[in-house]
N, C-alpha and C positions, 0 to 999 in steps of 0.2 A: 219084242226081243231086240229088234234092230234098233229101236229107240234107246234102249238101255246101252247097248255097245257104242252107239254114237256118243251118248253122254260121257261114258267112261273114257272114250278116245279124246273127247275134248278136255276133260279133266286132267288126263295124263299129259297132254300137250301143254296146258296151262302151267302145270307144276314144273314141267321141264324148262318152259321159257323163264319162269321166275328164278329157277336155279342157275340159270345161265346169265340173265340180265342183272340180277341183284349184286354179285361181286362187281360187275363192271361199274355199276352206278356208285357203289361204295368207294372204289378206287378213285373214280373221277372226282368225287366230291372231296375226298381228302387231299388229292393232288391240287385241287383249286385253293385250298386253305394253308399250304405249306409253301416255305420259300424254296427257290431252286436247289439250293445247297441241301435242305432238308429232304427235297424230293429224291435227290441222289442217295441220301442216307437210307431212305425208305426202300428205294429200289435194291440197294446193296443188301438190306436186311432180307428182302424177299429172295435174292439170288443165292444168299449164303444160309438160308433157312435149314438146308439139309446138314449143315455142319453143327447146328445147335442141338446136340442131344442133352437129355436130362441129366446124365451122369457127369458131364464136364463142370457145370456150375461155373462159368466163366463170366458172368456178369460183372463181378468184382472179386477180387482175390484178397485173401488175408494177408496183412502185412508180415513179411518175413526179413530177418536180418541177413539170411543168406550164409551158407556154411563157408567159414574161412574169411568173412568180410568183416572189417572192423570199422563201424561207422561212427564218425564224430557226432557231436549234438547238432541238431537240425538248425540251420541258419536260413533266415529269409533275407533275400537280396533285392535291392531296388533295381528296377529296370535300367539296363545299361552298364551295370556293374559286372566286371569280369568274374566267372565262375571259377573260384579258387578256394581251396581248403584252408589257405592261409590268410585269414581276414582279421583285420584288427577288431578289438572288442567294441570300439564305439561305433561300428557299422553293422553289427548283428543283433537280430532279435531271435529268441527261441520260443517255440510253441510246443504244446503237448498235443500229440496225436490222440485222437479218440479211439477207443477200443473198437476195432473195425468189425468184430464179430460179437453181437450182444448175447450169444448163448442160445439163441433161437434160430441159428443158421441164417439170421437176416444180415444182409450186407449193405453197408453204406454205399450209396451211389456217389459219383464224383461231385455232383452238384451239392449233396447234403454235407459231405466233408468240407468242401470249400466254404459253404454258408456258415457252418459251425465255426470255422476258424475266423471268418471275417467279422463275426459278431464280437470277437475278442480283441480286434485291432481298431484303432482310430481310423477315421474316414480318410485321412491323409497317408495312410500306410497300406491301403488296399492294393496299390500297384506293386507291393513287395511280394506277392504270392508268385512262386515259380511253378509253371506247369511242367510236366515231363518233357513236352516238346521244347520248351525254353531251356531246360537242363541239357537236353541232348542236342547241342549245337544251335539252340534258339531258332529252330525252323519248325514250321507247322507240318503236321501230317496232312496229306491231301489225298483225296481219292484218285484213282487212275483217271487221266485225262481222256475224254472223248475225242473222236476225230475232229469235231468242230473246234473244240478247245485247243487241240494241237495246231490247227491251222491259224488260230488267232493269236497263239502265244508269241511274244515279241522275243526275238533273238537278241541276246545282250552280248555283243562281240567284244566290248571294252572291259570285260571282267579281268580281274587280276590273274595272273599266270598260275596254272595249276589249281584253279578252283575246282574243277571237275573231279580230279583225283581226291581232293580233300572232301568234297561232297560224298564220294563213294565211301571213303573211310569212315566218315560220320555215319552214314547209313549202316554200315556193318557194325559199328559200336551200339547203335540203337537196337539192332536185332539182337546183339549179345545181352543187352541189358534187358530186353523182354524174355530171353531165354532163361537168364539168371533169375527173373522174378517168377518164373513158372514154377509150380509145385515140384519137388523131387520126383523123378520117375515119370513125369507126365509124358504121355505119348498121344496127346490130343491131335486133332487135324491142324490147328493153327501152329502148334509147336513144331510138327513135322515139316509143315510148309516153310516156317521161318528158318529151320535148319537147313533145308534143301536150298532154299533161294540164297541164303548167306554163303553156304559152301560153294555154290556155283559162281557166285560173284567173286569170292576170294581166289578161286582158282583162275578165273578169268583175268583178274588184276595182277596176281602174283606180287612181284617186288617193284612193280612200276612206281615211280615217284613223280613223273612229268605227264602232263595232259598229252603231249605230243606222242608219247610211247603207248597210249591206251589204244587197245584194239577195238574194233567196232563190236565184236562179241561181247567185250565187257560193258559197253554202253547199252547194248540191247538187253543185257541181263539186269541192269539197274531198274528198269521199269517194273519187271515182275516183283523185285524186293520192295520197291516203293508201295505197290498195291498190297503186298502182304503186310508191310509195316501199317498201312492204313487200317487194315483188318484187326491187327494186334492192338492199335490204339483204341479201337471199339471194344475189344474184349477185356484187355488189361487197362481199365479205365480208373483205377484208384490212384489219383494224382499224388497225394501226400506220401503214400507208401512207395510208389515208384520213384518219387523224388529222393526219398531217403535212400533207396537202393543205388540210385545213381551217385549220390553223394558218397556213400560207402565205396562204390567202385572207383570213384575219382580219387578218394583218399588212399586206397591200397595202390593204385597206379602211381601216384606221386612218390609213395615210399618205394616202390619198385624201381622207378626211374632214378631216384637219388641213389639207391644201392648201386644200380648199373653205372651211373656216372663215377661213383667212387671207385668201383672196380676197374672201369676203363682208364681212369686217371692213374691208379696204381700200375697197371699193365704198361701204359705208355712210358712212365718213369723207369719201370724195370727194363723195358726195351732200350731206353736211352743209355742205360749204364752197361749194356752188353756189347760184346764185340761180335759182328756178323760172322758166321762161319766161313764165308769166302775170304774175308780179311784175315781171319785166323790162319787159314790155309796159305794165303800169301805171305804172311809174316814168317811161317815156318819154312817155306820153301826158300825164301830170301836169306834167312838165317843159316840154313844148311849150305847155300851156295857161298855165303860169306866166309864160313869157317873152312871151306874147301879151297879157298884162294890162298896163294902164297902171301906171306905178310907184306912183302913189298908191293904187291898189286892191290892192297887195301887202302892205299894212300890216294886222296882226292888231288886232281891237278890244280894249278894256279894258287898254290899255298902262299905265294909271296903277296898276294892281294888280301889276305885275311885280316891283316892289322894296319892296312893303308888308310889313314883317315880322309884322304882326299877323294876316296870313292863313296858310293852310295851304299850304305849297310842296311840290310833288313834281317830281322830275326823272328823265328817263330819257336815257341816251346811246344812240342808235340810227341805223342806216343802213338801216333797213327800214321801208318806209311802212306795211304792214299791221300789223306787230308794234307800232310805236309808236302807231298808231291804237287798237289793241286795249287797250293799257295805259292810254291816256288815256280811251277810252270806258268801260272798266270801273271805272276809279277815280271818274269823275263820275257814273255811273249808279248806283253803290253808295253814294255819299255822301248823308247825310241833309240837309246844307247845301252844295250844290254851288256856291253864290254865294261861299263862303269859299275855294274852291279856286284855286290858280294852278299850272297844269301847264306845266313847262319841258321841251322837246325839244331836246337838243343833238346835232347831226349834223355831217357834213363837207360840203365844197364841192360834191361830186358829187350828194348826195342832198337838199341844202338846198331846191333849187326844188320838187322833187316833194312833199316832206314839207310844205312851206309851202302848196303848192296844195291838197293834200288837206284840211288843216285849214281853209283858206279856204272850200273847198266844203262842208264839214261842221262849221260853227262851232257850238260848244256855247255858247249865249248866256248860260247861267247862270255859266259858269266862264270864267276867263282862261287862254289858251293863248299861250305864247311859244315861238318857234322860233329857235334860235341856231346859228350856224356856228362850230365850233371853230376852223377855219383863219383866221377873222378876228379871233381873240382873241390877246392879247399874253401870256398866262399861261403858255404852254408854251414851253420852251427852243427855239431855232432849229434845233438839231441833234437834235431829239427823234426824229424819224423814223429817223435813222441809228442812234441808240442802241437803239431798238426792234429793228431789224435784227440787232443783235448778240446777241439771244437765241437765234437759230439754230433757230427753230421752223418746221416744215413747214406749220403751220396758220396761215394769215393772220389768223385771229380773235384769236390770242394776242399778235400783234404789231401789233394795230390801235390807232391813236391814241385811238379812242373807248374801247377796253377799258381804258386806263390813265388817261384824263383825269379819271376820278373822283377821283383823288388831288389834283386842283387845285380841288376844289369851293370853298374859301374865296376863291380868286382869281376864279373864274368868277362867284360871286355874293356880291360884297363887301358888299352891303347887308343880306344876310339873316343871321339867327342860328341858325335850326333848319330842317331840311328832311328829307323821306323820299326815299331813293335807291332807284330800281327798275332791275332789269335788264329788257331788252326782251322777254324770253320769260316774263313773268308775267301772271297775270290777277287782278284785284281782285274779291273776291266779297262783302265786308263793308265796312260804313262804318269809316274808319280815323281818325276825329276823335279817338278816345281816346288814340292815340299821342301826341298833343301834351301830354297831361297827365301822362306817364310821368316820374318823377324819375330822371334820368340819374346821379345821385350822383357828379357830377364826371368821369364817363366820356365819351368821345367818340362812340362808336358803340354803338348798340343792335341786336342781332342774335340770331337763333335759334342755339343751339349744335348742333353736329354731332359731338360727341365721345363720344356714348353708343353703345357697341358693340352690334350686333344690329339697330339701327335702319336703314332705307334710306338716311338721310342720313349715315351715319357716315364720317368722314374722319379720318386720323391726320396729325399734323404730320411725322412721318418719312416719309410716303408722298411728299410733294411737296418737302420741304426736306432739304438734304444735311447731316446732323448728323455726318458724318465730317470736316467742316471744322472746324478748331480754333476759328475765330472764332464759328461759329454755335453749336457745343456749349458754348462758355463763355458765351454771352449769353442763349440761349433753352433751354427745356426741351422734350424731344420728347413728354412726357406733358401739356403744356399744352392746355387745351380749345380746340378749333377751333370756328369759326362760319361762317355762309354769307353770302355776297353774295346779292343778289336782291331783298331788302326790308330796308332798314336805316335806322333813325332816326339822324340825325347832328346832333350839337351843333357848329356852326361856330364859335361863340365859343371853346369849349374847344380845338377844333382849332387855331385861330390862336394861342391862348396857349401851347400845347405845341409849336407850330412842327412839327407832324407832316409837312407837306409837304417841309420840309428833310430830315427823317428819311427820308422815301420816296426823295427824290433821292439821298441818300447810299448807302442800301441798293441802290438801282437801279444806281448807278454800280459799286458793288462786284460786283454780279452779272453785269455785262457783262465783268468781267476774269476771273472764275473761276466754275465751276458751283455756285451756292449753292442754287438751287431750279428746279423745272420752269417752263417758260414759262407765262405767263398772270399775271393780276392777283391771283388768290386767295392763293397762298403769300406774295407780298410784302406783301399786305394784312394777313395774319396777323402778320408781323413788324413792320410799321409801326405797327399798333394793338395791339401785344402789351401786355396787361394794361390796356388801354384801352377794353374792351368790357364792356357790361352785358347779360346774357341776357335775352331776351324769351320769353314763353310760346310754346311751339311751335306753338299754334294760330294765331298771327299769320302764320306762313310755313311752308308744307308743300312739300317738295321731291320730286323723283323722277318727275315726269310726263314727262320726256324721255328716259327709259331704262326698262328692264324691272326696276323695283325692288320689285314686289309690294306697293305701297302701298294701304292699305284705302280703300275707297269712303267710309266714314263719315268718315275723316280728311279726305279731299278736300272732302267736303260741308261740314264744320264749319269749314275754314280760312278765314281772312281773305284770304290771298294764296296762290295756288298757283303753282308755279315748274316750268317745263319744262326743268330743268337736264339736260344730256345732249346728244347729238347728234340725237335724234329730235324735232326741233322740230314744232310743230303745223301750221306752214305748209308743211312738206315732205311729200312722198309717203311717205317713211319714218316719219312720225310715228305714234304708237301710237293706233289708231282709238278705243279705249275712253276715252282721255283727250282726244281732239281736240274733242268736243262742248262741253267747257267754254270752249274758245277760240273755236270757231265761232259760239257764241251772241252774241258781240260784234263779229262781222264782217258788214257790210251786203252780203250777196251780192246783193241786189236792185239795187245801185248799178249804173248803165249802164256805168261804166268797167270794173267787175269782170266784168260780163257779156260785154262786148266782148273783154276779155282771157282769157276762158274761165277765170275763177277761180271755183271753186264748192266747196261743202263735200264 
């Protein structure tokens, strides 16, 4: 009996030993035959085995177009080509995807799908296959780094600025791509983990756009998402289907971005045409104060200087109180001899009381300031407003009487011989008295040229003028050098002698009958003063502060006059902050009216 029990005990211990040692031997033999990277894959499979339930069937997923996604035809790109939906036809090749599900619930693996496509391509085009990893930022999915790998990883300190935030954004896009590829209503473990990790990282990053603003918590949450993405790459391994999904996402995103750009452009132009609430308030207050004054107190001082040709005369056409005030204040404060300055502001009936009251309250005793109403003058044709409306422009600034009144300067100032013409979106930074000693050489207008390619101020004649018209092409050259309004030295005597106002009226009437140029006074000014301009040094007049022109700070600081040409005017909220300070320094924000109307820097 004892002998039987002893043999039973020996048999039991032998079976137990075999059951313990056999798996160890099997695992050891397999680990010896696989590469280090495959060994990590195998260990990962063992650790994640509890997630692989039979009902998920996530070895490969059926191809889906995705609800709401419009995918263009599949394009194969060569390595190194930029991933873009807009590719010329000579660089694209299309392939037909196989039926992913053969009807027997048999799924193609990634290797079978790629092999089936490689047989259709020549040997020199095999490198054109895009994997899902290359489509999603052309980076490889990698398993989580071990402690040893972390210690041996080389730190690249010379990377481009903000590379980390870009990497985080790309990882979030990859996660969204996998979630979009998952079956509708899927609540599997990998899908839930993707959502959780992605949302945690999105909350940690927020609206940050610079690497220096990233929190340590955001960087710590990047590693778990990378690990989850690696798991997802093992589960969602149908490369062609995922490539199509990413391409559809990219296609829809491009359409959305273009729509947003169009909307932003429309809103920017709409904002440029409006009057800020604070400036409207200021105009109303000044108008009320003006009409409350006695008529004899509405007269500007130093009227005897208004028509004295021996003085330095400046003129601006404006319907904006603050803009005209900045031009006048900056011109007078920058002058070495302000007593020789006569500043003329020409406005319309609506804004005449407000602008007059502003200068009455803020009189520059050393200089003479004259405010004139263009509607009270007899120099303009009676039907001028109707003619301007024929330009068919949606922008009221281009069909404004004040915008075109500059071509009637000799009639507005019949007693003067020479003057400087300003736009109301300029700031004077230097003394301009040397302008009066410039030899005009028989020309009518002195201006800074804008015909040098590569400069922020570059303009071409053909951009604004219709040279397909036989009359235009026969009389003018598209290669003629262009120049800028904004700060112009004008010889009124030579203007009268050449009868250029009549030339302007002739061209203007022709332009109302057929499209010869774009709306606005600049192109018709190029034609009216064709070969009648003398170039000025570009330091007299620097342009580009009203748009993103990339103008250098040193050029701004050295300029005699800076010009906010463009729609981003300094008195608007859409103005460029880095340029606003040059304009703000001439605005008296301490003034009680500005404070009451909530106008501040």
